[in-house]
N, C-alpha and C positions, 0 to 999 in steps of 0.2 A: 504494500499501499503505499503510497508517496505522501509524502506530507509538505507541506508549506510553511511558511512564518507569515505569509501576507496573500490577502485577498488579490485575484486576479493573476496567480502566477501558472493556472490551468496549463498555457502552453509551454511552459518551462518544466513543467511536473511530466507533460507528456514526452519530451524530449528526454528527460532522463529516464523514464520508463522505457522506450525507445533503445536508450543506451543497453540500460541491463537487458533488455530482451534480446539483443542481438547476440550474446552472449552467456552461455550459463557459467561461466567462469568469472563472471563479475557480479560480487556479492551485494554491495551497494554505490550508488551514486548521489553526491550531493553537490550544490554549488553555493558558492559565495558570491555575495557585493563587495564591491570594493572595499566598503564598512566594514566588512567582516561580519554581515548576516546571513547567516543560515538564510538563503532561499527559497531553497526545497529540496526535499531528499526525498529517497526509497527505501527508507529505515525499515526493517522490520518489527512487528509488535516486542515490546519488552525492552529496547535497545533506548535509553538515557539520553534524548535527542539533545538536551544541552551538553551534558558531555563528552557526548559524539564531535557538536558542533566545536566545543573549545580543544579537543585536542587537536582537530584538522585545522582549525585558525592557527592555534600556535607552530604547526608544520609550515604552515603556508606564510606566517611571517617569520621564521628562521630561514626558508626557502629565500624570500624577498630578501633580507637583510643580506645571506650570505654572497646571491649572485649582487647586491650594492657595496658591500666588502669587495669585490672582485672586482669591480670597476663597470659593472652592467646597471642596467634600471630596474631590471625585475627577471626573477625564474621565468623560463619557457616551460619547461616541463622537469618532475622530479618522479624518482624511480624509489620508494623504498622496500626492500624486500625483506622480508621476516619468517620467522617459520611456518607460520601458516599461511602467509600469502602475501600480496604486495598491498602498498598503497603508493596511488598514481596521482599526481596532482600536474595540471595544466593550468598555466596562467589566462586569465581573460580579459580583455580592455579596460581599463578604468580601474583594476586594480583586484577585481576578483579573482575568485578561482574554481576549478571542477576538478572534484575529487571522485576517484572511484578506490573501492577496496577488493579484491580479488584470492581467489583462493591459491594454492600454493603451485600448481601447475598451468597456471595462464598461459597464453600466450601474448604476452606482454604487448609486441609488435601490432597485432593486430588490434589490440585493445586500445593502446595510444592512437592507431588512426582511427580509431571509430569514436575516440574521442577525440581527435580534432575535427571531424565532422559535427560533431554536436557545438564544439566549441562557436563556429562561424553563427550555427542557430542562435545560441545560448546570448552571444554578444548582442545580434543585431534585436532579440527582444528584451533583453535587459537594458540597452540602449532607448528602445522606447519608451519602458516603463519609468525610463528617470529622465523622459524628454528629452533625450538627445536625439542626434542625426539617426534615420535608420538605414 
């Protein structure tokens, strides 16, 4: 079930559900605004939404800081591999991010490809939600 933090993000939720449906290897998908707000997610029942969002925002903030310390303006993509799977992040225009968690045997290249396709659609939707250019 997709959750959202604001009304009117049904299209964003659909993009997240579509991304998750493309691969059985994707466990969760979430999109964050540039202000660090969890805009929408595909969290299963029983997951503490606030805790989940806080942990991912910490990773997103660290990735951005590391990129700036190395002379960049922001991160492009991050992969964290752990025993139970992966955490994948892609930055969005305006400082937001798309986050995906996977199982341990996920085909990361294919998931990043699908994430990049979703990235374009999410950036368009989020820009129009915030009154930016379409």
